[in-house]
C-alpha positions as CSV (number, residue, x, y, z in Angstrom):
1,M,-2.2,18.7,23.5
2,K,-1.2,15.4,24.3
3,I,0.2,12.9,22.2
4,G,0.6,9.1,23.2
5,V,3.5,6.7,22.1
6,V,2.2,3.1,22.5
7,V,5.0,0.4,23.8
8,F,4.8,-3.0,23.0
9,P,7.0,-5.9,24.1
10,G,9.7,-5.4,21.1
11,S,9.5,-2.0,20.3
12,N,12.5,-0.5,19.4
13,C,11.2,2.8,18.0
14,D,9.0,3.9,21.1
15,H,12.0,6.2,22.0
16,D,12.9,7.5,19.0
17,A,9.2,8.8,18.6
18,F,9.1,10.1,21.9
19,Y,12.6,12.2,21.5
20,A,11.1,13.4,18.4
21,F,7.7,14.8,19.7
22,H,9.2,15.7,23.1
23,D,13.1,16.9,22.6
24,V,12.8,18.4,18.8
25,L,9.4,19.4,18.7
26,Q,8.8,20.5,22.4
27,Q,5.3,18.5,22.5
28,P,3.8,16.9,25.6
29,V,4.0,13.0,25.1
30,E,4.0,10.0,27.5
31,F,4.3,6.5,26.9
32,I,1.2,4.2,26.5
33,W,1.5,0.3,28.0
34,H,0.0,-2.3,25.7
35,Q,-1.6,-3.6,28.3
36,S,-3.4,-0.1,29.1
37,Q,-6.8,0.3,28.1
38,D,-7.5,4.0,28.6
39,L,-6.7,6.7,25.6
40,S,-8.6,9.7,28.1
41,G,-6.6,12.7,27.6
42,F,-4.5,11.9,24.3
43,D,-5.2,13.7,21.4
44,V,-3.2,11.5,19.1
45,V,-2.0,7.9,19.3
46,V,1.4,6.6,17.7
47,L,2.3,2.9,17.1
48,P,6.2,2.9,16.6
49,G,8.2,0.8,14.6
50,G,10.1,-2.4,16.0
51,F,9.4,-5.9,16.6
52,S,6.3,-6.3,18.7
53,Y,6.3,-9.7,20.5
54,G,9.1,-10.7,18.3
55,D,7.6,-10.6,15.1
56,Y,6.2,-14.3,15.8
57,L,3.6,-16.1,13.5
58,R,4.0,-12.8,11.4
59,T,4.5,-9.0,11.8
60,G,1.6,-7.1,14.0
61,A,-0.6,-10.5,14.2
62,I,0.1,-11.2,18.5
63,A,0.2,-7.1,18.9
64,R,-3.1,-6.6,17.1
65,F,-4.5,-8.4,20.2
66,S,-2.8,-6.5,22.8
67,P,-5.7,-4.8,25.5
68,V,-4.7,-1.5,24.5
69,M,-5.6,-1.9,20.5
70,R,-9.3,-2.1,21.9
71,A,-9.0,1.4,22.9
72,I,-7.1,2.3,19.9
73,E,-9.9,0.9,17.8
74,Q,-12.3,3.1,19.8
75,F,-10.2,6.2,19.5
76,A,-10.1,5.7,16.0
77,R,-13.7,5.3,15.1
78,A,-14.1,8.4,17.1
79,G,-12.1,10.5,14.8
80,G,-9.1,10.6,16.4
81,P,-5.7,10.5,14.9
82,V,-3.4,7.5,14.5
83,L,-0.3,6.8,13.4
84,G,1.5,3.7,12.7
85,I,4.7,3.6,11.3
86,C,6.6,0.2,10.0
87,N,5.4,-2.2,12.8
88,G,2.9,-0.1,13.6
89,F,1.7,0.0,10.1
90,Q,1.5,-3.8,10.0
91,I,-0.2,-3.8,13.3
92,L,-3.4,-1.1,12.2
93,C,-3.5,-3.5,8.7
94,E,-3.6,-6.6,11.0
95,A,-6.1,-5.2,13.7
96,G,-8.1,-4.0,10.3
97,L,-7.9,-0.1,10.8
98,L,-6.1,0.4,7.3
99,P,-6.6,-2.0,4.4
100,G,-4.1,-4.4,2.7
101,A,-1.0,-6.1,4.0
102,L,2.6,-6.1,4.8
103,M,4.3,-9.2,2.8
104,R,8.1,-10.2,2.8
105,N,10.3,-7.7,0.9
106,T,11.2,-8.6,-2.9
107,G,14.3,-10.8,-2.6
108,L,13.6,-11.8,1.2
109,R,15.9,-9.3,2.7
110,F,15.8,-6.8,5.9
111,I,16.5,-3.3,4.2
112,C,17.6,-0.2,6.2
113,R,18.4,2.8,4.1
114,H,16.8,6.1,3.3
115,V,14.3,6.0,0.5
116,R,12.3,8.8,-0.9
117,V,8.6,9.3,-1.2
118,S,5.9,11.1,-2.7
119,V,3.4,13.1,-0.8
120,E,0.1,11.5,-2.6
121,T,-2.6,13.3,-0.5
122,T,-2.7,16.0,1.7
123,A,-6.1,15.2,3.2
124,T,-4.6,13.6,6.9
125,P,-3.6,15.0,9.8
126,F,0.2,13.8,9.4
127,T,0.3,15.4,5.5
128,S,-2.1,18.6,5.9
129,A,1.4,20.7,6.1
130,A,2.9,19.1,2.7
131,R,2.2,20.0,-0.9
132,A,1.4,17.2,-3.2
133,G,3.6,15.5,-4.6
134,Q,6.4,17.0,-2.5
135,V,9.1,14.4,-2.4
136,L,10.4,13.7,1.2
137,R,13.7,11.8,2.3
138,M,13.4,9.4,5.2
139,P,14.8,6.2,6.5
140,I,13.0,2.3,6.2
141,A,14.2,-0.7,8.3
142,H,12.1,-3.5,7.7
143,A,12.0,-7.2,6.1
144,E,7.9,-7.0,5.7
145,G,7.5,-3.8,4.1
146,S,6.0,-5.2,0.7
147,Y,2.2,-3.7,0.3
148,F,-0.3,-5.4,-0.9
149,C,-4.1,-5.4,-1.5
150,D,-6.5,-7.2,-4.1
151,A,-7.8,-5.1,-7.1
152,E,-11.0,-3.8,-5.9
153,T,-9.5,-2.8,-2.2
154,L,-6.8,-0.5,-4.6
155,A,-9.2,0.5,-6.7
156,E,-11.1,2.0,-3.5
157,L,-7.8,3.4,-2.2
158,K,-7.8,5.5,-5.7
159,R,-11.3,6.5,-5.5
160,N,-11.4,7.8,-2.0
161,D,-7.7,9.6,-2.2
162,Q,-6.3,6.6,0.3
163,I,-3.0,6.5,-0.8
164,V,-1.0,8.7,1.4
165,F,2.6,7.6,-0.1
166,R,4.8,6.3,-3.1
167,Y,8.1,5.3,-3.5
168,C,9.7,7.5,-5.8
169,A,12.8,9.0,-7.2
170,P,14.5,11.9,-6.4
171,D,12.7,13.8,-8.7
172,G,9.3,12.5,-8.0
173,R,8.8,10.1,-10.8
174,R,7.9,6.5,-10.4
175,D,10.6,4.5,-11.1
176,P,10.8,0.7,-10.1
177,A,14.3,1.1,-9.1
178,A,12.7,3.5,-6.5
179,N,10.7,0.9,-4.9
180,P,13.2,-1.2,-2.0
181,N,10.5,-3.8,-1.5
182,G,8.2,-4.8,-4.3
183,S,4.9,-2.8,-2.9
184,L,2.1,-2.8,-4.9
185,E,1.8,0.3,-7.2
186,A,5.0,1.7,-5.0
187,I,2.7,2.2,-2.1
188,A,4.9,3.3,1.1
189,G,1.7,4.4,3.1
190,V,-2.3,4.4,3.0
191,T,-5.2,5.6,5.2
192,N,-8.6,4.9,6.1
193,R,-11.5,6.1,4.3
194,E,-12.3,8.5,7.1
195,H,-8.5,10.0,6.5
196,N,-7.5,10.1,10.4
197,V,-5.7,6.9,10.5
198,V,-2.3,6.6,8.6
199,G,0.4,3.9,8.4
200,L,3.5,4.0,6.3
201,M,6.6,2.0,6.5
202,P,9.5,5.2,6.3
203,H,10.1,6.1,9.6
204,P,9.4,9.9,10.1
205,E,10.8,10.0,13.6
206,R,14.1,9.3,12.4
207,A,14.3,12.1,10.0
208,V,13.7,15.2,12.3
209,E,17.5,16.3,12.5
210,A,19.8,17.0,9.8
211,S,22.7,15.0,11.9
212,L,20.4,12.0,11.0
213,G,20.5,12.6,7.5
214,S,17.2,14.1,6.8
215,T,14.6,16.8,8.8
216,D,11.8,15.7,6.2
217,G,10.1,13.8,8.9
218,L,9.3,17.0,10.3
219,V,6.6,17.6,7.3
220,V,4.7,14.9,8.6
221,L,5.4,15.4,12.9
222,R,4.4,19.1,12.2
223,S,1.4,18.6,10.0
224,L,0.1,16.3,13.2
225,I,0.8,19.2,15.7
226,E,-0.6,21.9,13.4
227,T,-3.7,19.9,12.6
228,L,-4.0,19.4,16.9
229,E,-3.7,22.9,17.4
230,R,-6.8,23.7,15.3
231,Q,-8.8,21.0,17.0
232,P,-7.2,20.9,20.3
233,A,-10.0,19.2,22.0
234,A,-9.0,15.3,22.8
235,V,-11.1,12.6,21.8
236,S,-12.0,10.4,24.9
């Protein structure tokens, strides 16, 4: 089992992800430079948060053309698990590996605080160890996190069980006050039709130790590890 964390110019959560997997969960993990086109030997690819290429043009718009993205697309098409966190989510949407887009937050301000999300589906490698409806407390840190898609795409997301996380109140209720950025239907994370590519705006890698204010991110990361243990062969 080997986990790869992509490093783009401007990534600032790559070491957080590395630490969560290597130091907290004691899993083999390596950095993948954005110019690499070789993912052989990796069992999962993580696109971390940050400000890839300074978020010029719009978030993820330049990173989407990095050489590594061609390899990630092939990896994902072959069924390899891919996780995009915050900026990684934005990049996956720009690359067409996930539906929809991330827009400026309602209020046009950068938001950095803990939020709660409900697990809407357990049919992904990153939520398989969770309970449907389970509420997780994790931090967000973004200015462009408002998820949007057209009506046809939204209907497809619902039909195919592709909504993975929704912002919610502590008791799991949908509450407009609990939606920090104005996301459509409080969507905080989605998956592709095959359910092997997941993107979310909250940071599970920043919620892995009690000293960080929450350990709920371990639900996401441990789900992945359990999935890999059941399917240990690397995708090449």
